[in-house]
One Martini backbone bead per residue (centre of mass of N, CA, C, O) as a GRO file, in nm:
protein
   74
    1MET     BB    1   1.217  11.915  32.351
    2SER     BB    2   1.327  11.619  32.340
    3LEU     BB    3   1.334  11.321  32.493
    4ALA     BB    4   1.636  11.275  32.468
    5GLY     BB    5   1.722  11.544  32.600
    6GLN     BB    6   1.580  11.502  32.870
    7ALA     BB    7   1.718  11.221  32.957
    8SER     BB    8   2.021  11.326  32.964
    9GLU     BB    9   1.916  11.469  33.184
   10ALA     BB   10   1.760  11.562  33.451
   11ALA     BB   11   1.484  11.353  33.514
   12LYS     BB   12   1.127  11.361  33.551
   13VAL     BB   13   0.873  11.150  33.642
   14SER     BB   14   0.532  11.140  33.525
   15ALA     BB   15   0.174  11.078  33.616
   16ALA     BB   16  -0.157  11.059  33.478
   17ARG     BB   17  -0.400  10.879  33.618
   18ASP     BB   18  -0.652  11.007  33.462
   19ARG     BB   19  -0.523  10.892  33.172
   20CYS     BB   20  -0.502  10.611  33.241
   21VAL     BB   21  -0.565  10.260  33.099
   22GLY     BB   22  -0.382  10.002  33.190
   23ALA     BB   23  -0.180   9.865  32.970
   24GLY     BB   24   0.145   9.831  33.073
   25GLN     BB   25   0.387   9.938  32.894
   26CYS     BB   26   0.570  10.065  33.112
   27VAL     BB   27   0.633   9.802  33.267
   28LEU     BB   28   0.763   9.651  33.031
   29ALA     BB   29   0.990   9.872  32.976
   30ALA     BB   30   1.005   9.983  33.314
   31PRO     BB   31   0.997   9.810  33.608
   32ALA     BB   32   1.179  10.010  33.795
   33VAL     BB   33   0.966  10.266  33.747
   34PHE     BB   34   0.704  10.087  33.697
   35ASP     BB   35   0.358  10.031  33.789
   36GLN     BB   36   0.063   9.866  33.912
   37ASP     BB   37  -0.225   9.888  34.054
   38GLU     BB   38  -0.406   9.640  34.211
   39ARG     BB   39  -0.693   9.774  34.200
   40ASP     BB   40  -0.688   9.954  33.898
   41GLY     BB   41  -0.414   9.942  33.702
   42LEU     BB   42  -0.262  10.190  33.747
   43VAL     BB   43  -0.012  10.392  33.748
   44LEU     BB   44   0.318  10.370  33.899
   45VAL     BB   45   0.575  10.555  34.041
   46LEU     BB   46   0.886  10.442  34.166
   47ASP     BB   47   1.089  10.653  33.993
   48GLU     BB   48   1.120  10.991  33.942
   49ASN     BB   49   1.463  10.962  33.939
   50PRO     BB   50   1.616  10.818  33.717
   51PRO     BB   51   1.879  10.692  33.596
   52ALA     BB   52   2.064  10.719  33.311
   53SER     BB   53   2.064  10.401  33.260
   54ARG     BB   54   1.727  10.433  33.206
   55SER     BB   55   1.654  10.630  32.968
   56ASP     BB   56   1.567  10.443  32.736
   57VAL     BB   57   1.325  10.297  32.882
   58VAL     BB   58   1.170  10.551  32.958
   59ARG     BB   59   1.124  10.662  32.677
   60GLU     BB   60   0.973  10.412  32.579
   61ALA     BB   61   0.741  10.430  32.782
   62VAL     BB   62   0.637  10.704  32.692
   63ARG     BB   63   0.585  10.623  32.392
   64ALA     BB   64   0.392  10.360  32.464
   65CYS     BB   65   0.174  10.531  32.571
   66PRO     BB   66  -0.161  10.545  32.472
   67SER     BB   67  -0.255  10.809  32.665
   68GLY     BB   68  -0.023  11.012  32.764
   69ALA     BB   69   0.049  10.989  33.093
   70LEU     BB   70   0.350  11.044  33.035
   71ALA     BB   71   0.644  11.227  33.172
   72LEU     BB   72   0.923  11.445  33.099
   73ARG     BB   73   1.128  11.638  33.324
   74ARG     BB   74   1.367  11.902  33.422
   0.00000   0.00000   0.00000
């Protein structure tokens, strides 16, 4: 299923911190959903179940992640 299809339904955001490189693209795209840890700069998921109103920015954050550390699941 495409990212668009996943985000239009109830989607859960997850992050593999062991894959994160700390680029911060997710925070730039969706600051209400993602942040970076102050100690190591790695991704923190602030909202695992963001509302549908944020689906576009969450999809953009997942696409922009250079390490592929972010995922959307139904």
